[in-house]
C-alpha positions as CSV (number, residue, x, y, z in Angstrom):
1,M,10.8,26.6,-15.6
2,S,9.0,27.5,-12.6
3,V,9.2,31.0,-11.5
4,R,8.9,30.2,-7.8
5,S,11.7,27.6,-7.4
6,G,13.9,28.2,-10.4
7,R,13.8,24.7,-11.3
8,T,12.0,22.7,-13.9
9,G,9.3,20.1,-13.4
10,E,11.8,17.2,-14.2
11,Q,14.3,18.8,-11.9
12,R,11.7,18.7,-9.1
13,R,10.7,15.1,-9.9
14,A,14.3,14.1,-9.8
15,A,14.7,15.7,-6.5
16,R,12.0,13.7,-4.8
17,P,13.3,10.7,-2.8
18,W,11.6,7.3,-3.6
19,P,10.1,5.7,-1.4
20,P,8.8,8.5,0.5
21,V,9.7,8.6,4.0
22,W,6.1,8.0,5.3
23,L,5.5,4.9,2.8
24,P,7.1,2.2,4.8
25,A,5.3,3.1,7.9
26,V,2.0,3.2,6.1
27,F,2.4,-0.3,4.7
28,V,3.2,-1.8,8.2
29,Y,0.4,0.1,9.6
30,A,-2.2,-1.3,7.0
31,I,-0.9,-4.7,7.8
32,A,-1.6,-4.2,11.4
33,A,-5.0,-2.5,10.8
34,T,-6.1,-5.6,8.7
35,G,-4.8,-7.8,11.5
36,M,-7.0,-5.7,14.2
37,V,-10.1,-6.1,12.0
38,R,-9.8,-9.7,11.8
39,V,-9.2,-9.9,15.6
40,L,-12.3,-7.7,16.1
41,T,-14.4,-9.8,13.7
42,Q,-13.7,-13.1,15.7
43,H,-10.9,-14.3,13.6
44,W,-8.3,-13.8,16.2
45,R,-5.7,-16.4,15.0
46,E,-5.7,-14.9,11.6
47,G,-5.6,-11.4,13.1
48,A,-2.8,-12.1,15.4
49,A,-0.8,-13.8,12.5
50,L,-1.4,-10.5,10.5
51,L,-0.2,-8.4,13.4
52,A,3.0,-10.6,13.7
53,G,3.5,-10.3,9.9
54,S,3.2,-6.4,10.2
55,M,6.0,-6.6,12.9
56,L,8.2,-8.9,10.7
57,A,7.7,-6.5,7.9
58,A,8.8,-3.6,9.8
59,A,12.0,-5.7,10.8
60,V,12.8,-6.2,7.0
61,L,12.0,-2.8,5.8
62,R,14.3,-1.4,8.8
63,A,17.1,-3.6,7.7
64,L,16.9,-3.0,4.1
65,L,16.1,0.9,4.1
66,P,18.7,3.5,4.7
67,E,18.4,5.8,8.0
68,D,17.1,8.7,6.1
69,R,14.3,6.5,4.4
70,A,13.2,4.4,7.3
71,G,11.0,7.3,8.7
72,L,8.7,6.2,11.9
73,L,10.3,2.7,11.7
74,A,13.5,4.1,12.9
75,V,12.9,4.6,16.8
76,R,16.4,3.5,18.2
77,G,19.5,2.3,16.6
78,K,19.0,0.2,13.6
79,V,20.2,-3.2,15.3
80,I,17.9,-2.7,18.3
81,D,14.9,-1.7,16.1
82,I,15.4,-4.9,14.0
83,A,15.9,-7.0,17.2
84,I,12.8,-5.7,18.8
85,Y,10.6,-6.0,15.7
86,L,11.9,-9.5,15.0
87,V,11.3,-10.7,18.7
88,L,7.7,-9.1,19.0
89,G,6.8,-10.7,15.5
90,L,8.1,-14.1,16.3
91,V,6.5,-14.3,19.8
92,T,3.2,-12.9,18.3
93,L,3.4,-15.5,15.6
94,A,4.1,-18.3,18.0
95,F,1.1,-17.4,20.3
96,A,-1.1,-17.3,17.0
97,V,0.1,-20.8,16.0
98,T,0.0,-22.6,19.2
99,I,-2.9,-21.4,21.1
100,T,-5.8,-23.7,20.2
101,R,-8.5,-22.8,22.8
102,S,-11.3,-20.5,21.5
103,L,-11.5,-16.9,22.6
104,T,-15.4,-17.0,22.9
105,V,-17.1,-17.2,26.3
106,S,-19.0,-20.4,26.6
């Protein structure tokens, strides 16, 4: 038993929530960062699709996780957050798929 908290190690582990509050946001940020790297390395279509995927992943996570586990994904009400993430993700994906001209200056 720990002298400081009065709880055993097993009790402390059981008290830790899973997933941690920061994990869903880090997952979404990792996808978005990968997309930005792809955009900056001249693979803008793949990068835009990854950015759209990060927004769609945020929508799914916001829909599945309870309020106290959503962390930084919870900005407004649950329905508004999901709607905004979905709209931004789908519009970005539509741009990535339909724009065919190169972004390089010729």
